[in-house]
Structure formats: structure tokens, C-alpha cells
Wavefront OBJ file of the C-alpha trace (Angstrom):
o trace
v -0.138 0.050 0.198
v 1.089 3.449 -0.831
v 1.184 5.069 2.696
v 3.414 7.745 2.442
v 0.631 10.506 2.035
v -0.423 9.422 5.426
v 3.006 10.396 6.888
v 3.100 13.616 5.109
v 0.044 14.918 6.469
v 1.181 14.537 10.131
v 1.025 10.765 11.136
v 4.046 9.118 12.444
v 4.890 5.688 11.193
v 3.779 4.023 14.126
v 0.456 5.726 13.826
v 0.057 4.479 10.406
v 0.978 0.886 11.136
v -1.621 0.962 13.951
v -4.302 2.677 12.004
v -4.019 0.483 8.889
v -4.022 -2.819 11.316
v -7.094 -1.646 13.078
v -8.886 -1.109 9.506
v -8.123 -4.819 9.062
v -8.884 -6.215 12.081
v -12.033 -4.219 12.965
v -12.788 -4.032 16.920
v -10.053 -5.405 18.914
v -7.986 -5.549 22.139
v -4.676 -4.479 21.742
v -3.025 -7.755 21.290
v -3.977 -8.420 17.767
v -3.004 -4.864 17.032
v 0.501 -5.430 18.401
v 0.713 -8.665 16.249
v -0.651 -6.928 13.034
v 1.215 -3.779 13.361
v 4.459 -4.833 14.604
v 4.499 -2.063 17.088
v 5.746 -2.885 20.482
v 3.130 -3.398 23.479
v 4.843 -0.657 25.327
v 4.175 1.748 22.668
v 0.824 0.712 21.130
v -1.351 2.405 23.921
v 0.398 5.618 23.481
v 0.000 5.714 19.857
v -3.506 4.755 20.227
v -4.026 7.570 22.598
v -2.577 10.036 19.713
v -4.874 8.653 17.216
v -7.664 9.024 19.428
v -7.019 12.543 19.965
v -6.598 13.008 16.026
v -9.920 11.349 15.730
v -8.992 8.271 13.904
v -9.456 5.710 16.612
v -12.374 5.018 18.916
v -12.884 2.628 21.822
v -15.293 1.050 24.128
v -15.043 -0.996 27.225
v -16.378 -4.508 27.148
v -15.882 -6.517 30.304
v -13.442 -4.105 31.701
v -11.215 -4.326 28.674
v -10.771 -1.460 26.098
v -11.514 -2.521 22.581
v -10.660 0.069 19.716
v -11.852 0.440 16.376
v -10.510 2.366 13.384
v -12.531 5.445 12.190
v -13.681 5.543 8.551
v -10.897 6.487 6.236
v -12.745 9.446 5.204
v -12.257 10.910 8.538
v -8.880 11.594 7.404
v -10.258 14.295 5.090
v -11.802 15.930 7.972
v -8.624 15.645 9.872
v -6.403 17.136 7.264
v -9.170 20.280 7.067
v -9.193 20.537 10.663
v -5.501 20.804 10.706
v -5.654 23.241 7.789
v -8.153 25.460 9.767
v -5.640 25.168 12.815
v -2.483 26.330 10.477
v -4.765 29.098 8.977
v -5.663 30.655 12.483
v -2.035 30.228 13.379
v -0.943 31.865 10.311
v -3.196 35.033 10.982
v -2.124 35.027 14.445
v 1.657 35.045 13.480
v 1.080 37.676 10.925
v -0.596 39.894 13.691
v 2.594 39.625 15.802
v 5.257 40.082 13.048
v 5.294 43.754 13.697
v 6.348 43.220 17.174
v 8.791 40.446 16.298
v 10.266 42.750 14.017
v 10.303 45.599 16.489
v 12.500 43.332 18.638
v 14.638 42.270 16.098
v 15.411 45.772 15.118
v 16.159 46.554 18.846
v 18.808 43.958 19.056
v 20.752 45.049 15.901
v 24.156 47.346 16.505
v 24.771 49.663 13.802
v 27.392 47.001 12.771
v 26.887 43.789 12.619
v 27.291 40.372 10.726
v 25.031 37.413 9.886
v 24.881 34.299 8.155
v 21.731 33.035 6.641
v 21.884 29.287 5.564
v 20.299 27.192 2.774
v 18.416 28.521 -0.359
v 15.529 30.110 1.886
v 18.593 32.103 3.898
v 19.752 33.422 0.465
v 16.335 34.467 -0.313
v 16.217 36.247 3.130
v 19.309 38.178 2.604
v 18.373 39.497 -0.658
v 15.032 40.649 0.338
v 16.673 43.093 2.724
v 17.794 45.345 0.072
v 14.216 45.864 -0.997
v 13.182 46.572 2.383
v 15.917 49.453 2.930
v 16.166 51.069 -0.387
v 14.602 53.570 -2.503
v 13.547 54.806 -5.836
v 16.737 55.693 -7.519
v 19.317 53.621 -5.298
v 22.032 51.295 -7.099
v 22.682 47.904 -6.072
v 25.720 46.238 -7.288
v 25.985 42.273 -8.043
v 29.411 41.506 -8.659
v 30.983 37.903 -9.530
v 28.092 36.023 -11.023
v 29.311 32.707 -12.159
v 27.914 30.103 -14.441
v 27.309 27.915 -11.527
v 23.815 26.405 -11.658
v 20.936 28.399 -10.287
v 18.168 26.206 -11.316
v 16.319 26.266 -7.667
v 16.804 30.219 -7.266
v 16.206 31.081 -10.893
v 12.466 31.837 -10.434
v 12.980 33.507 -7.460
v 15.838 35.853 -8.873
v 13.300 36.826 -11.754
v 10.657 37.395 -9.132
v 13.218 39.571 -7.012
v 14.202 41.882 -10.041
v 10.688 42.398 -11.356
v 9.925 43.985 -7.872
v 13.298 45.760 -7.657
v 12.402 47.432 -11.179
v 8.813 48.118 -9.610
v 10.643 49.802 -7.011
v 12.694 51.742 -9.330
v 15.977 50.502 -7.924
v 19.165 50.554 -10.312
v 21.168 47.430 -10.626
v 24.843 46.702 -11.972
v 25.815 43.477 -12.601
v 29.382 42.212 -13.277
v 29.300 38.602 -14.366
v 32.063 36.194 -15.061
v 32.754 35.993 -18.867
v 31.413 32.726 -19.194
v 28.005 33.326 -18.099
v 26.379 34.642 -21.012
v 23.021 33.276 -20.766
v 22.612 34.773 -17.286
v 24.406 38.094 -18.217
v 21.921 38.304 -21.448
v 18.688 37.477 -19.186
v 19.819 40.278 -16.969
v 20.355 42.694 -19.883
v 16.960 42.451 -20.358
v 15.761 43.814 -17.563
v 14.957 47.661 -17.219
v 17.141 49.830 -15.027
v 20.047 47.011 -15.412
v 23.437 47.580 -16.736
v 25.355 44.367 -17.444
v 29.169 43.838 -17.946
v 31.329 40.992 -18.253
v 34.555 41.097 -15.932
v 37.995 40.401 -17.679
v 39.018 36.774 -18.643
v 40.296 34.952 -15.650
v 37.916 36.499 -13.001
v 36.332 33.149 -12.275
v 34.007 33.459 -8.975
v 31.770 30.821 -7.319
v 30.513 33.411 -4.782
v 28.970 36.861 -5.395
v 29.016 40.114 -3.771
v 25.957 42.398 -3.208
v 26.500 45.806 -2.417
v 23.771 48.238 -1.470
v 23.088 51.048 1.046
v 25.455 50.375 4.010
v 25.481 46.526 3.278
v 27.563 43.889 1.945
v 26.285 40.475 1.077
v 28.587 37.585 0.036
v 26.476 34.672 -1.595
v 27.750 31.084 -1.864
v 26.066 28.407 -3.995
v 28.857 25.736 -4.441
v 28.399 22.654 -2.133
v 26.688 24.480 0.866
v 24.313 27.478 0.008
v 24.417 30.544 2.358
v 24.775 33.923 2.635
v 26.929 36.407 4.978
v 25.405 40.142 5.453
v 27.579 42.376 6.468
v 25.941 45.751 7.838
v 28.753 48.646 8.063
v 28.743 51.899 5.837
v 32.718 51.687 5.677
v 32.698 48.359 4.556
v 30.310 48.820 1.977
v 31.870 52.009 0.661
v 35.195 50.047 0.369
v 33.532 46.942 -1.358
v 31.644 49.779 -3.671
v 35.107 51.186 -4.827
v 36.332 47.554 -5.737
v 33.062 47.089 -7.884
v 33.412 50.388 -9.454
v 37.191 49.611 -10.384
v 36.414 46.418 -11.715
v 33.309 47.959 -13.804
v 35.980 50.163 -15.323
v 38.021 47.371 -16.953
v 34.943 45.144 -17.844
v 33.421 45.314 -21.059
v 29.691 45.598 -21.744
v 27.242 42.684 -22.724
l 1 2 3 4 5 6 7 8 9 10 11 12 13 14 15 16 17 18 19 20 21 22 23 24 25 26 27 28 29 30 31 32 33 34 35 36 37 38 39 40 41 42 43 44 45 46 47 48 49 50 51 52 53 54 55 56 57 58 59 60 61 62 63 64 65 66 67 68 69 70 71 72 73 74 75 76 77 78 79 80 81 82 83 84 85 86 87 88 89 90 91 92 93 94 95 96 97 98 99 100 101 102 103 104 105 106 107 108 109 110 111 112 113 114 115 116 117 118 119 120 121 122 123 124 125 126 127 128 129 130 131 132 133 134 135 136 137 138 139 140 141 142 143 144 145 146 147 148 149 150 151 152 153 154 155 156 157 158 159 160 161 162 163 164 165 166 167 168 169 170 171 172 173 174 175 176 177 178 179 180 181 182 183 184 185 186 187 188 189 190 191 192 193 194 195 196 197 198 199 200 201 202 203 204 205 206 207 208 209 210 211 212 213 214 215 216 217 218 219 220 221 222 223 224 225 226 227 228 229 230 231 232 233 234 235 236 237 238 239 240 241 242 243 244 245 246 247 248 249 250 251
């Protein structure tokens, strides 16, 4: 039976085994459940209680002994819908307290700080900061864009630049000279200038420079971003970018 979907909706392996065993057994005591599900005696009551809380198992006492029965499989749909309602409610509550959380975050940041954001989501979180603090007419530099595969990030980057352009933020891209496909795609964006760095400049990390911030992004092996918030550091990297720009060729 293809029961992985039951795990994906939140049931544990033990809960799936016990529930499916009960479906075949009908009303029964724990002994046959243990034999059929291959779940230990010490765990079966705990699992049955959890399934009961989820509305997927009921019980009745006959002669001082508990007998259990699995709920109709259609009850699983009800369980999912109830879970979705809880998640929706929790999401709305989270949205209400986000301003409070953000105010707490701001109170902890100093004028000079460095942070590491792990994974693909971390790279996106680091990039999103630029849209929050930049305004129309500002310039962001993206330096050292390589031919490293960005398949998992390409959709996000396209959406980011669409929102960047809507906000009126300009962008200067400096690509490795072999990253022609990505460079031509970036050139098609408005408010964008694109150049190839001189041959021999091969990088597998990129640098984003905007306002008082430098972000170093890495997508080779492990994916992560390092965000440095320091106006003097940002000014220094901006000087490096301008120097590279002066010796680079237009796309």
C-alpha cells in the first residue's frame, strides 16, 4: 500500500501501522494490534491515544477491557481540513505579531553587525533586505556572478528583479565572462546595466553591495549568505566594484 501520504499529512510511522492494522482487524483489543502492526506493547497505548486525539480511533470498554476501532478512512479528510483550519488561524495570529517580532529584532541590531543565512531560503532572506531598505533611484551592485547552476533560485531571482524594477531601484551586474546566458537575461531587465569581468576572473561566490550592506552569497556545495552591515565596509566594496566595472566590457 502506498501510505507515504499519511506520513506527509502528519501521522508518524507507528500511527500509520496501528491505524491500518485496525482497519483490517475491526473492533479488537491491543494484542492483535501489536501482532499485526509490529508495534511494541510498550508503545501501542501511546499511539492509540494519539490517534484517538486525532479522531482516527475510538474505543469502548467491554468487560473492563478496552476494545479499539479505526475510524472510517474518510475521517482522515476531516482531520486534514481541521489541521488546515488550525494552520490558517495560527498564520493569521503570526501575521498579527510580526510587527512586534520585527521591532524586537531591530532593538537587538547594532550599527555594525554580521549575520549568516543558511540554505536557499537564507539566500532569499538576505536578498529581500535590499528591497526593504532601498528606495527609488538607489543602486545595487551584484558582482562575480558565475555560471554555477542556479536552477533552484532562478525563479526567485526573476521575481526579485521584477519587484526591484517596480520600486525603481537600479542594478549593475558584473558577470564572469562565461556566464553569457545569465548575463543576457539580466540585460533584458530595465534599470539594469550588465558587464563581463575580464577573462580569468572566475568566481563561485557573488557580492551584493547596497546602502550600508555587503552580502556574500555562496551556492557551491553548501548554500548560504553572509550579510555585513557596516557603512565603511560597504563603501570599500563599492570602490572595488567600480574599479572592476571600469575594466569590464559591456554585454
